C-alpha positions in Angstrom: 57.0 -64.4 2.2 59.8 -63.3 4.4 62.0 -60.8 2.5 62.6 -57.2 1.6 63.4 -55.2 -1.5 66.6 -53.4 -2.5 69.2 -55.9 -1.4 72.5 -55.1 -3.3 75.6 -57.2 -3.8 79.2 -56.3 -4.4 78.3 -56.1 -8.1 76.8 -52.7 -7.4 80.4 -51.5 -7.8 81.7 -49.4 -4.9 78.2 -49.2 -3.5 77.8 -52.4 -1.5 79.9 -54.5 0.9 77.7 -57.6 0.6 79.3 -60.5 -1.1 77.1 -62.4 -3.4 78.3 -65.8 -2.3 77.3 -64.9 1.3 73.8 -63.6 0.6 71.9 -66.9 0.8 73.5 -68.2 4.0 73.2 -64.9 5.8 69.6 -64.4 4.7 68.6 -68.0 5.7 70.2 -67.5 9.1 68.4 -64.2 9.5 65.0 -65.8 9.0 64.3 -64.9 5.3 63.0 -67.3 2.7 63.4 -65.0 -0.3 66.2 -62.9 -1.7 65.5 -59.9 -3.9 68.8 -59.0 -5.8 68.6 -55.4 -6.8 72.0 -54.2 -8.1 72.7 -50.8 -9.6 71.5 -50.7 -13.3 73.3 -53.9 -14.1 72.9 -57.7 -14.2 76.6 -58.6 -13.7 75.6 -61.1 -10.9 72.4 -62.5 -12.5 73.9 -65.8 -13.6 75.9 -66.3 -10.5 72.9 -65.4 -8.4 71.1 -68.5 -9.6 73.9 -70.9 -10.4 76.5 -70.3 -7.6 74.3 -69.5 -4.6 73.2 -73.0 -3.7 70.1 -72.6 -1.6 66.5 -73.7 -1.4 65.5 -70.1 -0.9 63.4 -68.3 -3.5 65.6 -65.9 -5.6 64.1 -63.0 -7.4 66.2 -61.0 -9.9 65.9 -57.3 -10.4 67.7 -54.0 -10.6 67.6 -50.5 -9.2 67.4 -48.5 -12.4 68.0 -44.8 -13.0 65.5 -43.1 -15.4 64.1 -39.8 -16.5 60.5 -39.3 -15.5 58.5 -36.1 -16.1 61.7 -34.2 -16.7 63.4 -35.4 -13.5 66.0 -38.0 -12.9 64.8 -40.6 -10.5 64.9 -44.4 -9.8 62.8 -47.5 -9.7 63.2 -51.0 -8.5 62.3 -53.5 -11.3 61.9 -57.2 -10.9 61.3 -60.1 -13.3 58.2 -62.3 -12.9 59.3 -65.0 -15.3 61.6 -65.7 -18.3 59.8 -63.1 -20.5 60.3 -60.5 -17.7 63.9 -61.4 -17.5 64.3 -60.7 -21.2 62.8 -57.3 -20.7 65.1 -56.7 -17.7 68.1 -57.6 -20.0 66.9 -55.1 -22.6 66.4 -52.3 -20.0 69.9 -52.9 -18.5 71.4 -52.9 -22.0 69.6 -49.6 -22.9 70.9 -48.0 -19.7 74.5 -49.2 -20.0 74.7 -48.3 -23.7 73.4 -44.8 -23.2 75.5 -41.8 -22.8 73.9 -40.7 -19.5 73.5 -44.2 -18.0 69.8 -44.0 -17.6 66.6 -44.8 -19.5 63.7 -42.5 -20.4 60.4 -43.5 -18.8 58.6 -43.7 -22.2 61.2 -46.3 -23.3 61.0 -48.1 -20.0 57.2 -48.8 -20.2 57.7 -50.3 -23.7 59.4 -53.2 -21.9 57.3 -53.5 -18.7 55.5 -56.7 -19.6 56.0 -59.3 -16.8 57.9 -56.9 -14.7 57.1 -55.6 -11.2 58.1 -51.9 -10.6 58.4 -50.4 -7.1 59.6 -47.0 -6.0 62.9 -47.3 -4.1 62.3 -45.0 -1.1 64.3 -41.8 -0.7 65.6 -42.1 -4.3 62.1 -42.0 -5.7 60.6 -38.8 -7.2 57.5 -39.3 -5.1 59.5 -39.3 -1.9 61.6 -36.4 -3.2 58.5 -34.3 -3.8 57.1 -35.1 -0.4 60.4 -34.2 1.3 60.0 -30.7 -0.3 56.4 -30.5 0.8 55.3 -30.6 -2.9 52.2 -32.7 -2.2 50.4 -31.9 -5.5 53.5 -32.9 -7.5 53.8 -36.1 -5.5 50.2 -37.0 -6.4 50.8 -36.1 -10.0 53.9 -38.4 -10.2 52.0 -41.2 -8.4 49.1 -41.1 -10.7 51.3 -41.1 -13.8 53.1 -44.2 -12.5 49.8 -45.9 -11.7 48.4 -45.1 -15.2 51.5 -46.1 -17.1 52.8 -49.2 -15.2 50.8 -52.4 -15.1 52.4 -53.8 -11.9 53.2 -50.7 -9.8 53.8 -50.5 -6.1 55.0 -47.8 -3.7 58.1 -48.8 -1.7 58.1 -47.8 1.9 61.5 -47.1 3.4 62.1 -46.3 7.1 65.9 -45.9 7.0 66.1 -42.4 8.3 64.2 -40.5 11.0 62.7 -38.1 8.4 61.6 -41.0 6.2 60.0 -42.8 9.2 58.4 -39.8 10.9 57.4 -37.5 8.0 57.4 -39.4 4.7 55.9 -42.8 5.7 52.6 -41.5 7.0 52.2 -39.4 3.8 53.0 -42.4 1.6 50.5 -44.5 3.4 47.8 -41.9 2.9 48.7 -41.5 -0.7 48.7 -45.3 -1.3 45.5 -45.9 0.4 43.7 -43.1 -1.4 44.6 -44.5 -4.8 44.5 -48.2 -4.0 48.3 -48.8 -4.4 50.0 -51.3 -2.2 53.0 -50.5 -0.1 56.0 -52.9 -0.1 58.9 -53.1 2.4 62.1 -51.4 1.0 65.3 -51.6 3.0 68.3 -50.6 0.9 71.0 -53.0 2.2 74.7 -52.5 1.4 76.7 -53.7 4.5 76.7 -55.6 7.7 76.4 -53.8 11.0 80.1 -53.9 11.7 81.0 -52.7 8.2 79.4 -49.2 8.5 82.7 -47.3 8.6 84.3 -49.3 5.8 81.1 -48.7 3.7 81.4 -45.0 4.3 85.0 -45.2 3.0 84.0 -47.5 0.1 81.5 -45.1 -1.4 84.0 -42.3 -1.3 86.4 -44.2 -3.6 84.3 -43.3 -6.6 83.6 -39.7 -5.4 85.0 -38.1 -2.2 81.7 -36.2 -1.9 79.6 -39.4 -1.5 78.1 -40.2 1.9 75.2 -42.1 3.3 71.9 -40.4 2.7 70.8 -38.4 5.8 73.0 -40.6 8.0 70.7 -43.5 7.2 71.0 -47.1 8.3 71.7 -49.3 5.3 72.9 -52.3 7.2 71.6 -55.9 6.9 68.8 -56.7 9.4 67.3 -59.9 10.5 63.7 -60.6 9.6 62.7 -60.1 13.2 64.5 -56.7 13.3 62.8 -55.7 10.0 59.3 -56.7 11.3 60.0 -54.6 14.4 61.0 -51.6 12.2 57.8 -51.9 10.1 55.6 -52.7 13.2 53.3 -49.8 12.3 53.0 -51.0 8.7 52.6 -54.8 9.0 50.6 -55.0 5.8 53.8 -54.5 3.7 54.8 -58.1 4.2 51.4 -59.4 3.2 51.5 -57.1 0.2 55.0 -58.5 -0.7 53.6 -62.0 -0.7 50.7 -61.0 -2.9 53.0 -59.1 -5.4 55.7 -61.8 -5.8 53.9 -65.1 -4.9 53.8 -66.2 -8.5 57.2 -65.1 -9.6 58.9 -68.1 -11.3 62.2 -67.7 -13.0 65.4 -69.7 -13.1 68.3 -69.8 -15.6 67.7 -72.6 -18.0 70.6 -74.0 -20.0 70.2 -73.9 -23.7 72.3 -75.0 -26.6 73.9 -72.1 -28.5 74.9 -72.7 -32.1 77.8 -71.0 -33.8 77.1 -68.8 -36.8 77.2 -70.4 -40.2 80.1 -69.4 -42.5 78.0 -70.1 -45.6 74.4 -69.0 -46.2 73.9 -72.0 -48.5 72.1 -74.5 -46.3 72.2 -77.1 -49.0 75.8 -78.1 -48.0 76.0 -79.4 -44.4 78.8 -78.0 -42.3 80.6 -81.3 -41.7 80.7 -82.0 -45.4 82.0 -78.5 -46.2 84.6 -78.9 -43.4 85.8 -82.3 -44.8 86.1 -80.9 -48.3 88.2 -78.0 -47.1 90.4 -80.3 -45.1 91.0 -82.6 -48.0 92.0 -79.7 -50.2 94.3 -78.5 -47.4 95.8 -81.9 -46.9 96.7 -82.2 -50.6 98.3 -78.7 -50.5 100.3 -79.6 -47.4 101.4 -82.9 -49.1 102.6 -81.1 -52.2 104.7 -78.9 -50.0 106.1 -81.5 -47.6 106.1 -84.8 -49.6 105.4 -87.0 -46.5 106.8 -90.5 -46.5 103.6 -92.0 -45.1 100.7 -89.9 -46.4 98.2 -92.6 -45.3 99.1 -91.8 -41.7 97.9 -88.2 -42.3 94.7 -89.4 -44.0 93.8 -91.8 -41.1 94.5 -89.0 -38.5 92.4 -86.5 -40.4 89.5 -88.9 -40.6 89.7 -89.6 -36.9 89.8 -85.9 -36.0 86.9 -85.0 -38.4 84.7 -87.7 -36.9 85.5 -86.5 -33.4 84.8 -82.9 -34.3 81.5 -83.8 -35.9 80.4 -86.1 -33.0 81.1 -83.3 -30.5 79.2 -80.7 -32.7 82.1 -78.4 -33.4 82.1 -78.4 -37.2 81.0 -74.8 -37.4 83.6 -73.7 -34.8 86.4 -74.8 -37.1 84.7 -73.2 -40.1 84.3 -69.9 -38.3 88.0 -69.9 -37.3 89.1 -70.9 -40.7 87.1 -68.1 -42.3 88.6 -65.2 -40.3 92.1 -66.7 -40.4 91.7 -66.8 -44.2 90.5 -63.2 -44.2 93.5 -62.1 -42.2 96.0 -63.8 -44.5 94.3 -62.4 -47.5 94.6 -58.9 -46.1 98.3 -59.4 -45.3 97.7 -59.7 -41.6 100.2 -62.1 -40.0 98.7 -65.0 -38.1 100.7 -66.8 -35.4 101.7 -70.4 -36.4 99.8 -71.9 -33.5 99.9 -72.0 -29.7 98.7 -74.3 -27.0 96.9 -77.6 -27.5 95.3 -76.4 -30.8 98.7 -77.1 -32.5 98.0 -80.8 -32.0 95.1 -80.7 -34.5 95.7 -81.9 -38.1 92.4 -80.3 -39.0 93.7 -76.9 -37.9 96.9 -77.5 -39.9 95.0 -78.5 -43.1 92.7 -75.5 -42.8 95.7 -73.2 -42.4 94.6 -72.1 -38.9 98.0 -73.4 -37.6 101.2 -74.0 -39.4 102.7 -76.7 -37.2 102.6 -80.3 -38.5 101.2 -82.2 -35.5 102.4 -85.6 -36.8 105.9 -84.5 -37.5 106.2 -83.3 -33.9 104.2 -86.0 -32.3 101.5 -83.7 -30.9 98.4 -85.3 -29.5 94.9 -84.3 -30.8 93.4 -85.6 -27.6 95.0 -82.8 -25.6 93.0 -80.4 -27.7 89.7 -82.2 -28.1 88.9 -85.4 -26.3 85.5 -87.2 -26.6 86.1 -88.8 -23.3 86.4 -85.4 -21.6 83.7 -83.0 -22.8 85.1 -79.5 -22.9 85.0 -76.6 -25.2 87.6 -76.4 -28.0 90.1 -73.6 -27.4 92.0 -72.2 -30.3 94.0 -69.1 -29.3 94.8 -66.9 -32.4 97.7 -64.5 -32.5 97.6 -61.4 -34.6 99.8 -58.3 -34.7 98.5 -56.0 -32.0 98.1 -53.1 -34.4 95.8 -55.1 -36.8 93.9 -57.4 -34.4 90.9 -55.2 -34.4 90.6 -55.5 -38.2 90.0 -59.2 -37.8 87.5 -58.7 -35.0 85.6 -56.1 -37.1 85.4 -58.5 -40.0 83.8 -61.1 -37.7 81.4 -58.6 -36.3 80.3 -57.3 -39.7 80.0 -60.8 -41.2 77.8 -62.3 -38.4 76.2 -59.2 -36.9 77.1 -57.0 -33.8 74.5 -58.6 -31.6 76.1 -62.0 -32.2 79.7 -61.1 -31.6 80.5 -59.7 -28.1 83.5 -58.7 -26.2 83.6 -59.9 -22.5 83.6 -58.0 -19.3 86.2 -58.5 -16.6 86.3 -57.3 -13.0 89.2 -55.6 -11.3 89.1 -56.3 -7.6 90.5 -54.4 -4.7 93.8 -56.1 -3.8 95.9 -55.6 -0.7 97.9 -52.5 -1.8 95.1 -50.9 -3.9 92.6 -51.3 -1.0 95.0 -49.6 1.4 95.7 -46.8 -1.1 92.0 -46.2 -1.7 91.2 -46.1 2.0 94.1 -43.7 2.6 92.8 -41.4 -0.1 89.3 -41.4 1.4 90.9 -40.4 4.7 92.8 -37.6 3.0 96.2 -39.0 3.9 99.3 -37.7 2.1 101.2 -39.8 -0.4 104.1 -40.2 2.0 101.8 -41.5 4.7 100.1 -43.8 2.2 103.4 -45.3 1.0 104.6 -45.8 4.6 101.4 -47.7 5.5 101.6 -49.8 2.3 105.2 -50.7 3.1 104.3 -51.6 6.7 101.4 -53.7 5.6 103.5 -55.7 3.1 106.4 -56.3 5.5 106.7 -58.6 8.5 107.0 -55.8 11.0 104.8 -55.2 14.0 102.3 -52.3 13.7 102.1 -50.3 16.9 100.4 -47.1 15.7 96.6 -47.5 16.3 95.7 -45.1 13.4 97.7 -47.2 11.0 96.1 -50.3 12.3 92.7 -48.7 11.9 93.4 -47.9 8.2 94.5 -51.5 7.6 91.4 -52.9 9.3 89.2 -50.8 7.0 91.2 -51.8 3.9 90.9 -55.5 4.9 87.1 -55.2 4.9 86.9 -53.9 1.3 89.7 -56.2 0.0 88.4 -58.5 -2.7 85.4 -56.4 -3.8 85.1 -55.6 -7.5 86.3 -52.1 -8.1 85.6 -51.6 -11.8 84.9 -53.4 -15.1 87.3 -53.9 -17.9 87.4 -55.8 -21.2 88.8 -59.3 -21.6 92.2 -58.9 -23.3 91.5 -61.5 -26.0 88.1 -63.3 -25.6 85.2 -62.8 -28.0 81.9 -64.6 -27.8 80.2 -65.7 -31.1 76.7 -67.1 -31.5 74.3 -67.9 -34.3 71.5 -66.3 -32.3 70.9 -62.6 -31.6 72.1 -62.3 -28.0 70.4 -59.1 -27.1 67.6 -60.8 -25.3 69.8 -63.4 -23.7 72.9 -61.5 -22.5 72.8 -57.9 -21.1 75.1 -55.6 -23.0 77.3 -52.6 -22.1 79.7 -50.5 -24.1 82.8 -52.4 -25.1 86.1 -52.0 -26.9 86.8 -52.4 -30.6 83.4 -50.9 -31.4 81.7 -54.1 -30.1 78.9 -54.6 -27.7 80.2 -56.1 -24.5 78.6 -58.8 -22.4 77.8 -57.9 -18.8 78.6 -61.5 -17.9 82.2 -62.5 -17.4 83.9 -65.3 -19.3 83.3 -68.1 -16.8 79.5 -67.4 -16.7 79.3 -67.3 -20.5 81.2 -70.6 -20.9 78.9 -72.2 -18.2 75.9 -71.0 -20.2 77.3 -72.9 -23.2 78.6 -70.0 -25.3 81.9 -70.5 -27.2 84.8 -68.1 -26.6 87.5 -67.5 -29.1 90.7 -65.7 -28.1 92.0 -63.1 -30.5 95.4 -62.2 -29.0 97.2 -59.0 -30.1 100.9 -59.8 -30.1 103.4 -56.9 -30.4 106.1 -59.2 -31.6 104.1 -60.1 -34.7 103.8 -56.4 -35.4 107.6 -56.1 -35.1 108.2 -59.1 -37.3 105.8 -57.7 -40.0 107.7 -54.4 -39.9 111.1 -56.1 -40.1 110.0 -58.2 -43.1 108.6 -55.1 -44.8 111.9 -53.2 -44.2 114.0 -56.1 -45.5 111.8 -56.2 -48.7 111.9 -52.5 -49.3 115.5 -51.7 -48.4 117.3 -54.9 -49.1 115.1 -56.5 -51.7 114.9 -59.6 -49.5 111.6 -61.4 -49.7 111.6 -63.8 -46.7 108.9 -66.5 -46.2 108.7 -66.5 -42.5 106.9 -69.9 -42.5 109.8 -71.6 -44.4 112.8 -70.6 -42.5 115.2 -73.4 -41.3 114.6 -74.7 -37.8 118.3 -75.8 -37.5 120.0 -72.4 -38.0 123.2 -72.6 -35.9 123.4 -68.8 -35.3 119.9 -68.8 -33.9 120.8 -71.6 -31.5 123.9 -69.7 -30.5 121.7 -66.7 -29.5 119.4 -69.0 -27.5 122.3 -70.7 -25.7 123.6 -67.3 -24.7 120.1 -66.3 -23.6 120.4 -63.3 -25.9 116.6 -63.2 -26.3 115.6 -59.7 -25.4 112.5 -59.0 -27.5 111.9 -62.7 -28.4 108.3 -63.7 -27.6 108.0 -65.9 -24.5 111.8 -66.2 -24.1 112.7 -62.7 -22.8 111.7 -63.0 -19.2 114.4 -63.4 -16.5 113.2 -66.9 -15.7 113.2 -68.1 -19.3 116.6 -66.7 -20.0 118.0 -68.5 -16.9 116.5 -71.8 -18.2 118.2 -71.1 -21.7 121.5 -70.5 -20.0 121.3 -73.9 -18.2 119.7 -75.8 -21.1 122.1 -74.6 -23.8 119.7 -75.6 -26.7 121.4 -76.7 -29.9 120.6 -78.3 -33.2 
């Protein structure tokens, strides 16, 4: 097995320059046949690692984790042997990311060690740390505790600094040999050779005091270079093969079911959905008195059959349930946006308030059996009450089944320049000058300025930090805590470490709960009119042909009007001059 441990991708945020999409190609070219992904306490890249790095190479998923062991903070490398091991890796990552101190206690770690391989990570290990302080008895004590407590335990040998190579490596070999523990090759890898200076700047973005440990070499090496580096310890590669030869894990797609609105299993979801729609259809008919009600009945039958055939009965029931809750609690719900307004089922359920037949809206734009895609109903709520609806959903179905979604903010042109300037201690005036030069068409003659821009270009596109998806929520019938790694999220929810595209590729359904300030304003205005003017206005039954409203639109007097207040839209209104 040609490989090494402790290979980190860009998803070790602000700690690695290596782009995940390049890992396979560069490793193959460098003579490796196995990649050991070992990002920092997280599994952000786990799905992408298997599904978006197209290669015949063996891929082994793991993490570098921070923990408390014998009263000291230290680290371990932890790798999954199989699907059960990956579940334990997920639990460990979640425990770390949900903890206040972003680490796990050793006694909790060993509870989830089944089907995991654990390796000390070199200079970040408490064993190496004790040896560096000449505390040999302590190093032995730590080693024996690991060996006694961990089923699959190995000592990682790192030669990345002169002190590690000349002082620590011989001591580790003696320790490992005396207690029958195998040594494995550890080479923490965070950048390519030409990226050394950019890496030094990158790690200072998070903390200006950060620097490479002992001026060590953390660059990517070819397999031949690595074999040369470990020439006095050739057994580490044989040991690596022995330790990981039978590792077998890949992401398997599974079908995720949505939670059930009703606990009563005697009524099937599609039957319940049809009953609700028929009641809703009768209610809408009483209000509108359609000239051709049979057209609505035929359309409804077609939509229900399509929805059932595609397996989305529960999706509509879940959305109907929380929209109903919102309306019962006096929370305004948007009348409908996007292709979902083309669904008569949505209209009958009260999810939308737009008659798709009256306005010739196509259901097929929303859901088409000839084009398999997830349904996508975007729901608008007042921004000051959106979280109430999300909390209702989380409490009804369980916090481990309702997750917010992680997003990644990447270093863009201007932000990368500003971050590099800050790491170089440049003044704000100099920083602004360089940003202005970089975004203009001017020729840059100053070599120092050019050097700053070269460094900034190297870190551009790397993820800088995580955020929370503005609207998306994942719902599942299953407990997701052994399927998706968690971290702390907004709205008192657990948050998936996987981003939206990964979750949807896995087959999980996303529903967008949008917080709209305009709905909060409309709610406030209606309340004021009712309390001060005794005017009780039904916002859903206002005339659509009001001339004064069209006069405002024709004048582009739409400041504060949702989706019509931008300069571009106001320009269109001025040209279009909409009228009744």
